[in-house]
C-alpha positions as CSV (number, residue, x, y, z in Angstrom):
1,I,202.0,110.4,15.1
2,A,201.1,113.4,13.2
3,I,204.0,115.3,11.1
4,T,202.8,118.5,10.6
5,H,205.2,121.0,8.7
6,T,207.5,119.2,7.1
7,A,208.5,117.8,3.3
8,I,211.1,114.9,2.4
9,D,214.8,115.5,2.8
10,T,215.1,115.8,-0.6
11,P,217.0,118.4,-3.3
12,H,214.0,119.3,-3.9
13,G,212.6,120.3,-0.3
14,R,215.5,122.4,0.5
15,R,214.3,124.5,-2.3
16,G,213.0,128.1,-1.0
17,L,213.9,126.8,2.4
18,P,215.3,129.4,4.9
19,G,218.6,127.6,6.0
20,G,217.3,127.7,9.9
21,M,214.0,125.0,8.9
22,L,216.2,122.4,7.6
23,P,215.6,120.3,10.7
24,R,212.2,120.0,9.9
25,L,212.5,118.2,7.3
26,V,212.5,114.3,7.4
27,S,214.1,111.6,6.2
28,R,212.3,108.7,3.5
29,E,212.5,106.1,6.8
30,H,211.5,108.4,9.2
31,A,208.2,109.7,7.2
32,R,207.2,105.6,7.1
33,A,207.4,104.8,10.2
34,V,204.6,107.6,10.8
35,A,202.7,106.5,7.9
36,A,203.7,102.1,9.3
37,A,202.0,104.1,12.8
38,G,198.8,105.2,10.9
39,G,200.0,108.4,11.4
40,I,200.0,111.7,9.0
41,V,202.8,113.9,7.5
42,G,201.4,117.2,6.5
43,V,203.6,119.0,3.4
44,W,204.4,122.2,5.0
45,K,204.0,125.6,2.5
46,S,207.8,126.5,2.5
47,F,207.9,125.4,-1.3
48,P,209.3,128.7,-3.2
49,T,206.0,128.0,-5.5
50,L,202.6,126.0,-5.5
51,V,203.5,124.3,-8.8
52,D,207.0,122.7,-6.6
53,F,204.5,122.8,-3.1
54,V,202.3,119.9,-4.8
55,I,205.6,118.1,-6.3
56,G,206.6,118.4,-2.4
57,I,203.0,116.8,-2.3
58,K,203.6,114.1,-4.7
59,E,207.8,113.7,-3.2
60,M,205.6,112.4,0.2
61,A,203.0,111.3,-1.3
62,D,205.0,108.4,-3.3
63,V,207.1,107.6,0.4
64,V,203.9,107.5,2.6
65,G,201.0,106.8,0.9
66,I,198.0,109.8,-0.5
67,D,196.0,108.0,2.5
68,H,199.3,109.9,4.9
69,V,199.4,113.2,3.9
70,G,198.3,116.1,4.9
71,I,198.5,120.3,4.2
72,G,200.7,121.2,7.1
73,T,199.8,124.5,8.0
74,D,199.1,127.3,10.2
75,T,198.1,130.3,9.7
76,Y,195.5,132.6,8.0
77,I,193.5,130.2,5.1
78,N,191.1,133.4,3.7
79,P,191.3,135.9,6.4
80,A,189.0,138.9,6.5
81,P,191.2,141.8,4.9
82,S,191.9,143.6,8.3
83,A,192.7,140.0,10.1
84,S,196.2,139.8,8.2
85,G,197.8,142.7,10.6
86,G,200.8,143.0,8.3
87,R,201.7,139.6,8.3
88,Q,201.6,136.9,5.6
89,T,198.7,134.9,4.8
90,T,198.3,131.4,3.3
91,N,196.1,133.5,0.8
92,S,198.8,135.9,-0.6
93,L,202.0,133.4,-0.2
94,W,202.5,132.6,-3.8
95,P,202.6,135.5,-6.7
96,E,201.2,133.2,-9.1
97,A,198.3,131.9,-6.5
98,P,196.7,134.6,-5.0
99,G,193.5,134.1,-2.8
100,G,191.7,130.6,-2.4
101,F,194.9,128.9,-1.0
102,V,192.7,125.5,-0.8
103,Y,191.3,125.7,-3.8
104,K,195.0,126.5,-5.8
105,I,196.6,123.7,-4.3
106,A,193.4,121.2,-5.2
107,N,193.2,122.6,-8.8
108,E,197.3,121.9,-9.1
109,M,197.1,118.0,-7.7
110,L,194.3,117.5,-10.3
111,R,196.8,118.8,-12.8
112,Q,199.7,117.3,-11.9
113,G,197.6,114.3,-11.9
114,F,195.8,113.4,-7.9
115,A,192.4,111.7,-8.8
116,P,189.8,114.2,-7.0
117,G,189.3,111.6,-3.9
118,E,193.3,111.8,-3.5
119,V,192.9,115.7,-3.0
120,A,189.9,115.5,-0.7
121,G,192.4,113.6,1.3
122,V,195.6,115.8,1.6
123,V,193.2,118.9,1.7
124,G,191.5,117.4,4.9
125,D,190.0,114.3,5.2
126,N,193.3,112.2,6.1
127,F,193.8,114.8,9.1
128,C,189.8,114.2,10.4
129,R,191.0,110.0,9.9
130,V,193.5,109.9,11.9
131,F,192.1,113.0,13.9
132,G,189.0,110.7,14.4
133,S,190.5,107.8,15.8
134,L,192.1,109.5,18.6
135,A,188.6,109.8,19.7
136,G,188.6,105.1,20.1
137,P,186.1,103.0,19.4
138,K,182.4,104.1,18.4
């Protein structure tokens, strides 16, 4: 099971979230149920700053465990300048963190006390594990 564009429904999770997005937030119980099934919850980029986004990742990890947290994004991570077509790209999401979306998240996670292995899990390894389990036994 994967929920890919959410955050924990807390005052912090609601920060800067457009009103129409509130139904995307999950309760602690819902997030725990996903984790109990071996799934992953992707924290979405809806936070107003990179620091807030990483705090949202920490909130989720505190509820479900770090092995069940990922980054919920489907926007351009490293587009060519002409590929953006005037749309907001992930690399220009937060004014204080231009370019290098994954690098900025990784650095901020380390700054906020996450271990390197935890960062690796959140930025991709956890999703790879869940997707790999869909292929069945090896």
